[in-house]
TITORMAR-147178 format. One line per field, with one value per residue (C-alpha): x, y, z; residue in three letters; residue number from 0. Coordinates in Angstrom, 2 decimals, always signed. Each point is the difference from the previous one (the first is absolute). Layout:
BEGIN
east <- [X,...]
north <- [Y,...]
up <- [Z,...]
residu <- [ala,...]
num <- [NUM,...]
% end
This chain:
BEGIN
east <- [+108.68,+0.16,+3.16,-0.22,+0.68,+3.53,-0.94,-1.53,+3.35,+1.63,-2.48,+0.70,+3.68,-0.96,-2.21,+2.73,+2.76,-2.13,-0.79,+2.51,-0.31,-2.10,-1.49,-3.74,-2.62,-0.78,-3.08,-2.35,-1.42,-3.79,-1.08,-3.17,-1.78,+1.37,+3.56,-0.35,-1.29,+2.84,+2.63,-1.65,+1.11,+3.56,+0.44,+2.19,-2.76,-2.27,-3.18,-0.40,-3.53,+0.24,-3.74,-1.97,-0.84,-3.70,+0.69,+2.32,-2.64,-2.57,+2.12,+3.69,+2.40,+0.62,+3.27,+0.31,+1.28,-1.92,+2.36,-2.19,+1.54,+0.01,+2.88,+1.05,+0.29,+3.83,+0.47,-2.21,+1.46,+3.36,-1.36,-1.85,+1.76,+3.51,+1.99,+1.00,-3.62,-1.56,-3.01,-3.29,-2.18,-3.75,-1.22,-3.01,+1.45,+2.95,+0.91,+0.33,+2.30,+2.44,-0.17,+0.54,+2.90,+1.76,-0.45,+1.21,+2.99,+1.01,-0.17,+2.33,-2.64,+0.94,-1.29,-3.37,-1.74,-2.94,-3.45,-3.50,-1.23,-3.46,+0.21,-2.54,-2.54,+2.13,+0.53,-3.69,-0.91,+2.47,-1.97,+2.98,-0.27,-0.82,+0.34,-1.95,+0.82,-2.79,-0.29,-1.55,-0.88,+1.33,-3.54,-0.01,+3.43,-1.25,-3.06,+2.04,+3.28,-1.04,-1.29,+1.81,+0.87,+1.51,+3.63,+0.42,+3.50,+1.68,+2.81,+1.18,+3.43,+0.89,-0.15,-3.53,-1.15,+1.33,-2.41,-3.06,-1.62,-3.26,-0.83,+1.25,+2.02,+3.11,+2.98,+2.40,+1.71,-0.85,+3.66,+0.51,-3.26,+1.43,+2.41,-2.85,-2.71,+0.22,-1.31,-3.37,-2.83,-0.97,-3.45,-0.81,-1.22,+2.85,-0.93,+2.98,+0.23,+2.69,-0.07,-2.08,-0.50,+3.01,+2.36,-2.94,-0.67,+3.67,-0.30,-3.30,+1.40,+3.01,-2.30,-2.05,+3.20,+0.98,-3.30,-2.01,-3.53,-2.04,+1.60,-1.58,+1.51,-1.30,+0.11,+0.48,+1.38,+1.28,-0.90,-3.60,-0.02,+0.98,-2.37,-2.86,+1.01,+0.20,+1.73,+3.80,+2.21,+3.34,+3.00,+0.93,+2.80]
north <- [+83.81,-3.07,-0.61,+1.70,-1.99,+0.10,+2.14,+2.59,+0.28,+0.57,+2.76,+1.65,+0.22,+1.46,+2.58,+0.90,+0.39,+1.05,-2.05,-0.18,+2.97,-1.26,+3.17,+0.53,-2.60,-2.30,+0.48,-2.84,-1.45,-0.37,-3.55,-1.34,-2.67,-2.75,+1.37,+0.32,-3.56,-1.32,+1.66,-1.55,-3.43,+0.72,-1.65,+2.89,+2.55,+1.46,+1.99,+2.88,+1.37,+3.50,+0.66,+0.40,-3.09,+0.35,+0.27,-3.01,-2.03,+0.77,-1.54,-0.54,-1.87,-3.54,-0.15,+3.77,+1.31,+2.96,+2.68,+3.07,+3.27,+1.80,+1.59,-3.42,-1.45,+0.21,-1.68,-2.95,-0.47,-0.21,-2.63,-2.13,+0.22,-1.21,+2.63,-2.48,-0.78,+1.46,+2.20,+0.53,+2.81,+0.54,+3.44,+2.28,+2.77,+1.20,+2.34,-3.05,-1.66,+2.91,-0.07,-3.76,+0.13,+2.74,-1.77,-3.36,+1.64,+1.72,-3.34,-1.60,-1.99,+0.58,-3.19,+1.48,-1.96,+2.35,+1.03,-1.03,+2.66,+1.31,-2.11,-2.63,+1.42,-1.25,-3.35,-0.65,+1.22,-2.53,-2.77,-1.17,-1.82,+1.91,-0.95,+1.57,+0.36,-0.19,+2.78,-0.12,+2.76,-0.40,-0.93,-2.84,-1.10,-0.06,-1.97,-2.69,-0.11,-3.08,-1.98,-3.31,+0.72,+3.46,+0.96,+3.58,+1.10,+2.97,+1.25,+2.93,+0.32,-1.72,+3.21,+0.74,-3.54,+0.17,+2.86,-2.11,-1.88,-1.42,-2.95,-3.28,+1.62,-1.68,+2.34,+0.07,+3.28,+0.82,+0.18,-3.60,-1.37,-1.66,-1.96,-1.20,-1.09,-3.59,+1.23,+0.81,-2.33,+0.48,-1.44,+2.82,+3.50,+2.29,+3.50,+2.36,+3.12,+2.52,+3.55,+1.60,-2.65,+1.07,-2.82,-2.40,+0.57,-0.70,-3.24,-0.99,+0.59,-2.19,-2.78,+0.27,-0.03,-3.28,-1.70,+0.64,+0.34,+1.07,+3.25,+3.17,+3.32,+2.25,+3.69,+2.20,-3.02,+0.71,+3.70,-0.87,-2.94,+2.25,+2.75,-2.51,-1.07,-3.67,-2.59,+0.15,-2.88,+0.62,-2.30,-2.38,+1.25]
up <- [+113.28,-2.28,-1.96,-3.41,-3.18,-1.42,-2.98,+2.36,+1.77,-3.38,-0.77,+3.34,-0.99,-3.36,+1.68,+2.50,-2.59,-2.90,-3.07,-2.84,-2.34,-2.85,-1.45,-0.24,+0.91,-2.94,-2.13,+0.81,-3.24,-0.30,-0.76,-1.53,+2.07,-2.25,+0.21,+3.76,+0.32,-2.16,+2.22,+3.06,-1.22,+1.16,+3.42,+1.14,-0.64,+2.68,-0.58,+2.46,+0.19,+1.47,+0.16,+3.22,+2.05,-0.85,-3.74,+0.18,+1.81,-2.68,-2.76,-0.71,-2.24,+1.28,+1.92,+0.55,+3.34,+1.36,+1.34,-0.12,-1.12,+3.34,+1.97,+1.31,-3.53,-0.20,+3.38,-0.86,-3.45,+1.80,+2.37,-2.53,-3.39,-0.86,-1.96,-2.69,-0.90,-3.12,+0.80,-1.79,+1.31,+0.25,+1.14,-0.33,-2.20,-2.07,+2.88,+2.25,-2.56,+0.32,+3.79,+0.24,-2.46,+1.96,+3.33,-1.31,-1.70,+3.25,+1.79,-2.56,-1.88,-3.61,-1.65,-0.96,-2.76,-0.57,+1.17,-1.05,-2.43,+1.02,+3.15,+0.95,-2.46,-2.90,+1.73,+0.56,-3.50,-1.42,+1.70,+2.05,+3.36,+3.17,+3.65,+2.85,+3.66,+2.55,+2.57,+3.47,+2.38,+3.52,+1.09,-2.53,+1.18,+3.58,-1.05,-1.79,+1.95,+2.04,-2.98,-0.39,-3.64,+0.63,+0.70,+1.17,-1.00,+1.70,-2.27,+2.13,+1.55,+3.27,+2.02,-1.22,+0.70,+3.56,+0.74,-0.78,-2.87,-1.29,+2.30,-1.44,-2.80,-1.42,-0.32,-2.98,-0.92,-3.63,-1.11,+1.16,-1.40,-3.12,+2.21,+2.24,-2.44,+1.25,+3.36,-1.60,-0.97,-3.64,+0.71,+2.40,-0.75,+1.06,+1.18,+0.07,+2.11,+1.01,+1.34,-2.76,-2.71,-2.11,+1.01,+0.25,-3.69,-0.80,+1.99,-1.59,-3.49,+0.81,+1.18,-3.20,-2.07,+1.66,-0.69,+3.16,-1.32,+3.05,+1.15,+1.36,+1.01,+2.78,-1.02,+3.04,+1.86,+3.53,-0.09,-0.82,+2.44,+2.90,-1.13,+0.03,+3.55,-0.94,+2.21,+0.38,+1.12,+1.70,-0.59,+2.76,+2.22]
residu <- [unk,unk,unk,unk,unk,unk,unk,unk,unk,unk,unk,unk,unk,unk,unk,unk,unk,unk,unk,unk,unk,unk,unk,unk,unk,unk,unk,unk,unk,unk,unk,unk,unk,unk,unk,unk,unk,unk,unk,unk,unk,unk,unk,unk,unk,unk,unk,unk,unk,unk,unk,unk,unk,unk,unk,unk,unk,unk,unk,unk,unk,unk,unk,unk,unk,unk,unk,unk,unk,unk,unk,unk,unk,unk,unk,unk,unk,unk,unk,unk,unk,unk,unk,unk,unk,unk,unk,unk,unk,unk,unk,unk,unk,unk,unk,unk,unk,unk,unk,unk,unk,unk,unk,unk,unk,unk,unk,unk,unk,unk,unk,unk,unk,unk,unk,unk,unk,unk,unk,unk,unk,unk,unk,unk,unk,unk,unk,unk,unk,unk,unk,unk,unk,unk,unk,unk,unk,unk,unk,unk,unk,unk,unk,unk,unk,unk,unk,unk,unk,unk,unk,unk,unk,unk,unk,unk,unk,unk,unk,unk,unk,unk,unk,unk,unk,unk,unk,unk,unk,unk,unk,unk,unk,unk,unk,unk,unk,unk,unk,unk,unk,unk,unk,unk,unk,unk,unk,unk,unk,unk,unk,unk,unk,unk,unk,unk,unk,unk,unk,unk,unk,unk,unk,unk,unk,unk,unk,unk,unk,unk,unk,unk,unk,unk,unk,unk,unk,unk,unk,unk,unk,unk,unk,unk,unk,unk,unk,unk,unk,unk,unk,unk,unk,unk,unk,unk,unk]
num <- [0,1,2,3,4,5,6,7,8,9,10,11,12,13,14,15,16,17,18,19,20,21,22,23,24,25,26,27,28,29,30,31,32,33,34,35,36,37,38,39,40,41,42,43,44,45,46,47,48,49,50,51,52,53,54,55,56,57,58,59,60,61,62,63,64,65,66,67,68,69,70,71,72,73,74,75,76,77,78,79,80,81,82,83,84,85,86,87,88,89,90,91,92,93,94,95,96,97,98,99,100,101,102,103,104,105,106,107,108,109,110,111,112,113,114,115,116,117,118,119,120,121,122,123,124,125,126,127,128,129,130,131,132,133,134,135,136,137,138,139,140,141,142,143,144,145,146,147,148,149,150,151,152,153,154,155,156,157,158,159,160,161,162,163,164,165,166,167,168,169,170,171,172,173,174,175,176,177,178,179,180,181,182,183,184,185,186,187,188,189,190,191,192,193,194,195,196,197,198,199,200,201,202,203,204,205,206,207,208,209,210,211,212,213,214,215,216,217,218,219,220,221,222,223,224,225,226,227,228,229,230,231,232,233,234,235,236]
% end
């Protein structure tokens, strides 16, 4: 397994001992699009978009990180987000706001700045900027993987990669991606894949946040690749 970030080790200790007693989870304030955008100006603030990878691809706030609200959400927040950062949240519904707040509170993330009231509908109705993330099927990935202007990026863990990968893929574990951006060519289209598309969407959103313009995610990723019986390369011994 790759070495976890330092703040993840801290969270493991919190989870083992129990977080400090702080009472009930905080009430996350609803923010208008303009209020939300204003709070984004703080360099210590991160926007977490908890919507599905397909919804995120269709349109998202520039700079948002897509950590979809699924059972693995707490683990990947722990990997990707520093506890001292201020968090802004985008979700599908008020029910999701409560769920996200509770999960972040249990992890020790208590610097919650607010959530986007009425979600992306309010953002788009306010005429504010949107970014989109391209999506390829595994058949499209296979069709383009040998193109000279394409980098196929495998963001799975080392143990997964050692059991086979898309031929020619470059491997960078998603939790280490921000440290390794200089290993990627910004002039290339970068196609990210993982086991299912979940971590690939996290990786793609990080690339977009850091100014990579040509980025595509592969929903279904390795599961779909194997199901379609597409070529598999084994690592050199």
